[in-house]
C-alpha positions in Angstrom: 39.0 -47.7 84.5 42.1 -47.3 86.5 42.5 -49.9 89.4 44.6 -48.9 92.5 47.5 -51.1 93.1 47.4 -50.8 96.9 44.4 -51.0 99.2 43.4 -48.2 101.6 43.7 -51.0 104.2 46.0 -54.0 103.7 45.6 -56.1 106.9 48.7 -58.0 108.0 50.9 -56.7 105.2 53.0 -54.4 107.5 55.9 -54.6 109.7 54.0 -56.1 112.7 55.7 -59.0 114.4 53.9 -62.4 114.6 53.0 -61.7 118.3 51.5 -58.4 117.5 49.5 -60.0 114.5 48.2 -62.7 116.9 47.2 -60.0 119.5 45.3 -58.1 116.9 43.4 -61.2 115.7 42.7 -62.3 119.1 41.4 -58.9 120.1 39.2 -58.6 117.1 37.6 -62.2 117.7 36.9 -61.3 121.3 35.1 -58.0 120.2 33.2 -60.0 117.6 32.0 -62.5 120.0 30.5 -59.9 122.3 28.9 -58.3 119.0 27.4 -61.7 118.2 25.9 -62.1 121.7 24.5 -58.5 121.4 22.8 -59.3 118.1 21.5 -62.6 119.3 19.9 -61.1 122.3 17.7 -58.9 119.9 16.1 -62.0 118.6 16.5 -64.1 121.6 17.9 -67.0 119.5 19.8 -67.7 116.2 23.1 -69.2 114.9 25.0 -67.7 117.9 27.2 -70.9 118.4 28.5 -70.7 115.0 29.4 -67.1 115.2 31.2 -67.7 118.5 33.0 -70.8 117.1 34.1 -69.3 113.8 35.2 -65.8 115.2 38.8 -66.5 115.1 38.7 -67.6 111.5 36.8 -64.5 110.5 39.1 -62.3 112.6 42.1 -63.9 110.9 41.0 -62.8 107.5 39.6 -59.4 108.2 42.2 -58.3 110.8 45.3 -59.9 109.2 44.8 -60.9 105.5 42.1 -59.3 103.6 42.8 -56.4 101.3 39.8 -54.0 101.4 38.6 -50.4 101.7 36.0 -50.0 104.7 34.7 -46.9 103.0 34.2 -48.6 99.6 33.1 -52.2 99.8 33.0 -52.4 96.0 36.6 -51.0 95.6 37.9 -53.0 92.4 41.3 -53.6 93.8 39.9 -55.5 96.8 40.3 -59.1 97.8 37.0 -61.1 98.1 35.6 -62.8 101.0 32.7 -65.2 100.2 30.5 -66.4 103.0 29.0 -69.6 101.6 27.2 -70.4 104.8 24.5 -67.7 104.7 23.3 -68.6 108.1 26.8 -67.6 109.6 25.8 -64.0 108.7 25.6 -63.1 112.4 29.3 -63.9 112.8 30.1 -62.1 109.4 28.3 -58.9 110.6 30.3 -59.1 113.9 33.6 -59.3 112.0 32.8 -56.5 109.3 31.6 -54.3 112.1 34.9 -54.7 113.9 36.6 -54.0 110.5 34.8 -50.7 110.1 32.7 -51.8 107.1 29.4 -51.2 108.9 28.9 -49.2 112.1 28.8 -51.1 115.4 25.8 -49.2 116.2 23.9 -50.8 113.3 24.2 -54.2 114.8 21.2 -53.9 116.9 19.0 -54.0 113.7 20.0 -57.6 113.0 17.2 -59.6 111.4 14.8 -56.7 111.7 12.6 -55.6 109.0 14.3 -53.3 106.3 17.7 -54.0 108.1 20.8 -54.1 106.0 21.6 -57.2 108.2 19.2 -60.0 107.5 19.5 -63.3 109.4 20.8 -64.9 106.3 23.4 -63.2 104.2 22.3 -61.3 101.1 24.7 -59.4 98.9 22.0 -57.0 97.7 21.5 -55.7 101.3 24.9 -55.8 103.1 28.1 -53.9 102.4 31.0 -56.2 102.0 28.7 -59.3 101.5 29.9 -60.7 98.2 27.3 -63.5 97.7 23.8 -64.3 98.9 23.7 -67.3 101.3 20.9 -69.8 101.6 21.0 -73.2 99.9 24.4 -74.6 100.9 27.0 -75.9 98.6 27.2 -73.0 96.1 29.9 -70.7 97.5 32.8 -72.6 96.2 31.5 -72.7 92.7 31.1 -68.9 92.8 34.6 -68.4 94.3 36.1 -70.5 91.5 34.5 -68.3 88.8 35.6 -65.1 90.5 39.2 -66.3 91.0 39.3 -67.5 87.3 37.6 -64.2 86.2 40.2 -62.0 88.1 43.1 -64.0 86.6 41.8 -63.6 83.1 41.6 -59.8 83.7 45.3 -59.8 84.9 44.5 -59.4 88.5 45.5 -62.7 89.9 47.2 -60.9 92.8 43.7 -60.4 94.2 42.9 -63.2 96.5 39.6 -65.1 97.0 38.7 -66.6 100.4 35.7 -68.8 100.6 34.3 -69.7 104.0 32.4 -72.9 103.9 31.1 -75.4 106.5 31.8 -79.2 107.0 28.2 -79.8 106.2 28.7 -78.4 102.8 31.3 -81.2 102.0 28.2 -83.4 101.8 27.3 -81.6 98.5 28.5 -82.8 95.1 28.7 -79.2 93.8 31.4 -78.4 96.3 33.7 -81.2 95.0 32.9 -80.4 91.3 34.1 -76.8 92.2 37.2 -78.2 93.9 38.1 -80.2 90.9 37.6 -77.2 88.6 39.8 -75.0 90.9 42.8 -77.5 90.6 42.3 -77.9 86.9 42.4 -74.1 86.3 45.3 -73.7 88.8 43.7 -71.1 90.8 46.4 -70.2 93.2 44.5 -67.0 94.3 41.8 -69.2 95.8 41.7 -70.2 99.5 38.8 -72.3 101.1 38.5 -72.2 104.8 36.4 -75.1 106.0 34.6 -74.7 109.5 34.9 -78.2 111.0 32.5 -77.8 113.9 31.2 -81.3 113.6 27.6 -80.1 113.7 24.9 -79.4 111.0 21.0 -79.0 111.1 20.3 -82.9 111.1 22.8 -83.6 113.7 26.3 -84.4 114.1 28.2 -84.2 110.7 29.7 -87.6 111.2 26.2 -89.2 111.6 24.7 -87.4 108.7 27.3 -88.4 106.1 30.8 -89.6 106.7 33.2 -87.0 105.1 36.6 -87.9 106.6 39.4 -88.2 105.8 38.8 -84.5 104.8 42.5 -83.4 104.5 43.3 -86.3 102.3 40.2 -85.7 100.0 41.1 -82.1 99.3 44.8 -83.3 98.4 43.4 -85.9 96.1 41.4 -83.1 94.3 44.8 -81.3 93.7 44.6 -78.7 96.6 47.3 -77.8 99.0 45.5 -78.8 102.3 46.4 -78.4 105.9 44.3 -79.0 109.0 44.6 -76.8 112.1 42.9 -75.8 115.4 40.5 -73.1 113.9 40.3 -71.4 117.4 44.0 -70.8 117.6 44.8 -67.3 116.1 48.4 -68.3 115.6 47.7 -71.4 113.7 45.4 -69.5 111.5 47.9 -66.7 110.8 50.6 -69.4 110.0 48.3 -71.4 107.8 47.1 -68.4 105.8 50.8 -67.1 105.4 51.8 -70.6 104.2 49.0 -70.6 101.6 50.0 -67.2 100.3 53.6 -67.6 99.9 53.8 -71.2 98.9 50.9 -73.0 97.0 49.5 -69.7 95.7 52.7 -68.9 94.0 52.6 -72.3 92.3 49.1 -72.0 91.1 47.6 -74.5 93.6 44.4 -73.7 95.4 44.5 -74.0 99.2 42.2 -75.6 101.8 42.5 -74.9 105.4 40.5 -77.3 107.4 39.7 -75.7 110.8 38.6 -77.7 113.7 36.3 -75.3 115.8 34.1 -75.5 118.9 30.4 -74.4 118.6 29.8 -71.7 121.2 33.6 -71.1 121.7 34.5 -68.8 124.7 31.0 -69.2 126.5 31.0 -72.5 128.5 27.2 -72.1 128.9 26.8 -72.5 125.2 29.6 -74.9 124.6 27.9 -77.5 126.7 24.5 -77.0 125.2 23.1 -80.0 123.5 20.9 -78.6 120.7 23.5 -75.9 119.4 22.8 -75.6 115.7 20.1 -73.0 116.1 20.1 -71.9 119.8 17.2 -70.7 121.8 18.8 -68.6 124.7 16.7 -67.6 127.8 16.5 -63.9 128.5 18.4 -64.2 131.7 21.2 -66.1 130.1 22.5 -63.4 127.8 24.2 -61.5 130.5 25.7 -64.9 131.9 27.2 -65.4 128.5 28.8 -62.1 128.3 30.2 -62.4 131.7 31.6 -66.0 130.9 33.1 -64.5 127.7 34.8 -61.7 129.6 36.0 -63.9 132.3 37.6 -66.1 129.9 39.4 -63.4 128.3 40.7 -62.1 131.7 42.0 -65.5 132.5 43.8 -65.9 129.1 45.4 -62.4 129.8 46.9 -63.6 133.1 48.6 -66.7 131.6 
């Protein structure tokens, strides 16, 4: 089988300036946040806070870095994005809708019976979903296998992005995978860790102390850097650094992204129980208005 050498869509590999790339990611994240609110309203609750907090991370990948074909999610020449945190699916759907992989109109079916968009990510249902989520801590192990498999096939130029949460750093399987990636010198593997400081059982720091995170990844042989995960410019710079530096040297990369649950919607940023949110019927429109107002304020700066 012949594998194409260039993708029908190669985000971020054109002649755009850095400012233009930042604008594209910012716009994509804004639209994705609106999509997440629309999906959340259908159920009246859900993992909306995570979707809002991770929107910039997902947009940086899909609007700037990932090589993929919206019309053919199984195209063999694609890069792979693995969502280890299956409950973040609502944010993932928002991102792939903005990328043209699923129709925006389909988002209203989120978590409905027979929908291609279940509440927790499932590869057998959703176009562009590479792995099924659920029990946490397995995504990086799969990513290591994919990265190694592509290299053995002579396709190491195809990148693997693994999105995982700070809570998954509690899992021993994550660190076994990290050790394996460094051992096999998988420069085509980038881990993006959402450090939102919250998990199901409470604040991450109170469940199990994981700091110093950056130093831990480095000790396992990874190129590691820590950034503001809600800053599109910082995300682009970090991803570029990984692609041009450590990747060429055969070193896997970890981008530790500090994010804010509910980002862009003050009503939700300040909510105490933010892991799985119950949002009242009258609050959804307030959330949209706050998101829009924040975007308009940014535009006038």
